[in-house]
N, C-alpha and C positions, 0 to 999 in steps of 0.2 A: 504494500500500500504506500502510495506517495504522500508525504506530508505536505501541507499547504505551504506556499512560499512565505518567507518572512522578510524578504527584501524585494524591492520593486524598482523599475525604471520609470521615471516620470519625464515624458517628452512634452515640453511646453513651447508654445509660440505665441506671438502677440494676437490678441483678439481683433475684432472688427474695428475697434477704436484705437488700435495700435498700443495696447497696454498688456503687460505681463501680470498674470494672477499668480502671486507667490504665496498665497495663504496656505499655511500648514506645512510648507516645504522645509522650514527650519527644523521642525519636529521630525519630519520624515528623514532628513539627512542625519539627524542624531540617531535614528534607528538603523542606519546603514543603507538607505536607498540611494539611488543614483539619479541625478537630475541632468537632463540634456535640454538646453535652450536653443531654439532655432530662430535666429533673427534675420534670416535670409529674405523674408517677405518685406523687410524694411530697407532694402538696398536703395530705394528711391527716396528715402527719408533719413539722411545721415544723422540729423539731430535727434530724432526719435530713437533711432538705433542706439545712439550713444546713451540716451536716458535708460533704455532697457538694459544695455550692457552694464551701466553703473548700478542698476538695481540687482543684477546678478552678482556683481562684485560685492555689493553690500551684504547680500545673503551669505556669500562666502566668508566675509569678514565676521559677520554675526556668529557663524558656526565655527569659525577658526579653521575652515577648510579652503584649500586653494582652488581657484577657478582656472580651468585649462581651455585654451582655444584649440579646436579640432581641425580648423582650416586656416588658410593664410589670410582670409578676409575677416577673421574673427567674428563670423556670424553664427558659428556653431560652437556653443560653450558647454562645458561639462563641469559638474561638481560631483566628485566621488564622495559618498557618504562615509560615516564613521567606520573605521576598521577596514576600509577598502584600500587597496594598493594600486598605484598607477606607475607603470614602468616608464620612466622618463629617460632612461639610458638608451633603450632600443627603439623607442618611438619619440619623435620630436613633437612636443606639445607646448603650447603657450606662445604668447606674442614675443617674449624675450628670445626664445629659442629660434623663432623664424627670423627675427632681426639679426641675430648673431650668425645665422647661416648665410644670409645674403652678404654680410661683411667679410666673413671668413673665406668664402669660396672665391672671391674675386682676387685674392692675393696669390 
C-alpha cells in the first residue's frame, strides 16, 4: 500500500490581474514543499515582473531559504522547501551563476 504524499510541488503564476497569490506558501515551505514560480507571462510587463520577483525573494527571505533562477531570463524561480537539497555544483542555478558564466567564458 502506498502512503499519501507528505511533500508537494506548488506551481504558481500570476493571475489575470498580474498578481502572485503566496498565501500559505510560507507554511508549506516549512513542511518541505517545493515552490516553482513562472513569471514568463509577464515578459511584456518588466515592472510587474520585477514586483512579482521581489515578492518571491521576500518569501525566500521570510523562510530563510534561497531562491534559484531556473532560466537565464529569471522568469522561472524555485524555492526548495525545508530539508531539500539543490545540487548547485553540477547544475548552474541562480542569477549570480549565469552572470559569472558569461564573464568567465569570454577570457
